[in-house]
N, C-alpha and C positions, 0 to 999 in steps of 0.2 A: 503493500499499500504506500507507494510513493506518491503522495498527493497533495493537492493544495486544499486548504480548508477555507471555505467561504467566510469572509470577514464580516463584521458588523454592518458596514455600509452596504454591501451586496446583499445581505440577508434582509436589511430593512427595505431595499428596493424590491426584493423577491416577495416580500409581504404584500406589496401593492400589486405586483405583476405576477410572474410566474417564476418558480424557483426549483432548483434541484439541490438537495442538501447532501452532505457527506454521510455515507453510510451503505453498508451493504447489508443485504438482509433477506428475511424469509419468513414464511408463514408456517405454523406449527400445527400438525394434526397428528398425534402420536401414531406413528407408522408402526405396525407390528413387524418386528425385525426377524425375518427369516434369514438366518446368516449361513452362508455357504463357506466352509473352510476346506481349502485344498492344499495338500502337502506334496512337495516333490523333494527327493533327496539327491544331492550331488556330493558324493564322497561322504564326508561325515557332517556336512552342513545341511540342515533341513531348512527349506524356504517355505514360508506359509504365505497364503494370500487369503485375506478375509474380505468378504463382500457382505454388505448389509445396509440397513437403514441408518440414516444419520440425520440428526436435527442440530441446528445451531441458532443462537439468539445473540443479538447485539443490541446493547442499550447505551444511549448517549444523552447527557442532560446538559451539555455545554456545547454550543454551536462553534465556539472558537477552539475547542479542544481537538488535537489531532489523533488522539488515542481514545479507544472505548474497550470495555471488556467484552469478551466473546466466550460463550458458553456452549460446549459441545456435549451432546448425549447420543448414545448409539454405539457404532463401531468404535468411535473415538469418544472417550469420556474424560474430559479435561476443561480447564479454563485457560484462556490466552488473552493476550492484548492485541487489539487490531488497530492498525494504522490506517485511517479512512481516506479513500481517494475516490470519492463518488464521481468526480469529473471524468476520471479515467476508467470508471467501472470496475475498480478492484480494491480490496482491502487486504492488506499483508498482515498475517497473523503470527505472533510468536507465542508458543506455548512452552514454557521452561520445564514444566513437570510432566510432560506427556510420555511417560514410559521409559525415560532414561535420564541420566544426569544432564545430558546435553539438550534434551527436548527437541524441538524442531520448528519449522516454519512452514507455512503454506499460504497460498493466495487464494482468496474467495473472489472469483471473477464473475461479475454480473453484467454481462454486455447488454442486456435489455433494460437496465435501470441506470440511467445517467442523468446529467443535468438537462438533457434535451430529449430523452426517450423514455417512455414507459410510465411516466408520472402524470397524475392529475393534480392541478393546484386549484384550490378554492380558498377564497378570502371572505370572511364574515365581518363587515364593517360595524355591526352591532357589537361584537365581542372582540374585535381586533385580533382574531385568531386566523392564521393561515394553516391550512391542512394540505399536506402533500402525501399522496398515497400512490402505490404502484405495485406491480407484481411482474416478474419476469424469470427467465431462465438464470440458473446459477451453477458454477462449476468449481470444483477444488482442483487447483493446478499448482505446478512449480513447488512441490514439497521438498523439504530438506530435512536432514537428521532423521527422526523417527518417522516422519511423513514422506521420505524419499519415495518417489514412485507412486504416490497417492494419486487417484483419480475419482472424480464424482460429478454426477449430474442430477439436477432437480430444479426446484422453483424456489424463489424468495419473495416474501411480501414486505413492503415497506410502509411505515405509518410514522409521519413527522408532524408535530404540532409546533407552531411558532407563535409566541404570545407577545403582541406588540403593546407598547404603552399607550395610555389615552391621555389626550390633552384635556385641559380644563373644560373646554367646550364639549367633551364627549367624543370628539373625532379621534382617529387613530393617528399616533405619532410615528411617521415613517422616517424620521430623521435621527432619532435616538435608537441605540441597540435595543433588541427585544428584551423584555423582562423575564422571559422563560422559553425554554426549548426542550423538547422530548423527542427522541428518535428510537423507534423499535423496529428491528429487522429480524424476521423469522424465516428460517429456511429449512426445507426438507429435501434430502438427496439420497441416492443410492451410491455408496462409496466403496472403493477398493483399496485396501491397504496391503502393502507387501512387507513382510518382515523375515 
């Protein structure tokens, strides 16, 4: 997730118009995980491939932050830190405790959800709340460490709320930074992990 994070000025403008915010994400519906485990032996080394259901969730409460926690359940069960790059449709995740001392990294790639694709933006002038929602394909790619060789495909759902300030006359203040921000991304995939 080498990415740029949208600053306060851009976010304020987005509240009035249309915006895509940093985040990768996805929608959860507890998938029943039928896991297939396959072993092949080369000499004395056994290689295992595990395929099954994977869920992840990303939560962010500060639009200026570059990092957000990422929670994995399923084939991978761990917590990581994601560097958000919504504009480039990818979030780079580092999970230091994912099965080994070194942990690993992976990229959550969501080409269908960017600042210009896959999102719907609505603005309520009565509440001064901008809502950004979207859904699209998501992939796990570029794994390192314990995630080397990982692959995954599924869908991600994004839900963002941006809370603008109100002026004394009750109108929305699009000049000052928002007073609140919440981003929730939830994804469901089928992943394959090699060990």
